[in-house]
C-alpha positions in Angstrom: 5.9 -7.5 -11.8 7.1 -7.5 -8.2 10.8 -8.2 -7.5 10.6 -10.9 -4.8 13.7 -12.6 -3.4 14.5 -14.7 -0.4 16.3 -12.8 2.4 19.2 -15.2 2.0 20.0 -13.4 -1.3 21.3 -10.5 0.9 24.5 -12.6 1.1 25.2 -10.8 -2.2 24.0 -7.4 -0.9 25.4 -5.4 -3.8 23.6 -7.4 -6.4 20.2 -7.0 -4.6 20.7 -3.3 -3.9 21.5 -2.7 -7.6 18.0 -3.9 -8.4 16.3 -1.2 -6.3 15.3 1.7 -8.4 12.6 4.4 -8.3 9.3 2.5 -8.9 11.0 -0.9 -8.6 11.1 -2.1 -5.0 12.7 -5.4 -3.9 10.6 -7.5 -1.5 12.5 -9.9 0.7 10.9 -13.0 2.1 11.8 -15.1 5.2 10.5 -18.6 5.3 8.3 -17.8 2.3 6.6 -14.8 3.9 7.1 -11.1 3.2 9.6 -9.7 5.7 11.4 -6.6 4.3 11.0 -4.1 1.4 13.9 -2.2 -0.1 12.8 1.1 -1.7 14.5 3.9 -3.4 15.1 6.9 -1.1 13.6 9.5 -3.4 10.5 7.3 -3.8 10.2 6.9 0.0 10.6 10.7 0.5 7.7 11.3 -2.0 5.5 8.7 -0.3 6.2 10.4 3.1 5.3 13.8 1.7 2.1 12.5 0.2 1.2 10.9 3.6 1.9 14.2 5.4 -0.4 16.0 3.0 -3.1 13.4 3.4 -2.9 13.7 7.2 -3.0 17.5 7.0 -6.1 17.4 4.8 -7.8 14.9 7.1 -7.1 17.0 10.2 -8.5 20.1 8.3 -11.6 18.2 7.4 -12.1 17.2 11.1 -11.6 20.8 12.2 -14.0 22.1 9.6 -16.6 19.5 10.7 -16.1 20.6 14.3 -16.6 24.2 13.4 -19.8 23.4 11.5 -21.2 21.3 14.3 -19.9 22.9 17.4 -19.2 26.5 16.3 -16.4 28.7 17.4 -15.6 30.9 20.4 -14.3 34.4 20.5 -10.6 35.2 21.3 -11.8 36.8 24.6 -13.7 33.7 25.6 -10.7 31.5 24.7 -8.4 33.7 26.8 -10.8 33.5 29.7 -11.1 29.7 29.3 -7.3 29.3 29.3 -6.8 31.7 32.2 -4.7 34.1 30.1 -4.8 37.9 30.4 
C-alpha cells in the first residue's frame, strides 16, 4: 500500500524520513495532488542502472536495424568521408 502524506508532514522531517525504506517510498502531496516522492538511495541507484541498461539495449537495437536496412561502409570509406588520413 502506498505511503501517502501531505507535504505539511515534513514539519516533522525525521519521522517522515524514517518511513522511507528500500521498496517503501513516501509520496508527498500538496493541495491533494502528488508533488514529491522520497525514495531509498540504494533503490534509486538500482532504478538508474536499469534505465541505463534499457537505454543501451534500445540504442543497440536501433543500430542493428540501421545496419540491416542501410548496411555498413568500410573503414577506408569512413576515413574518406570524415576527411581523415
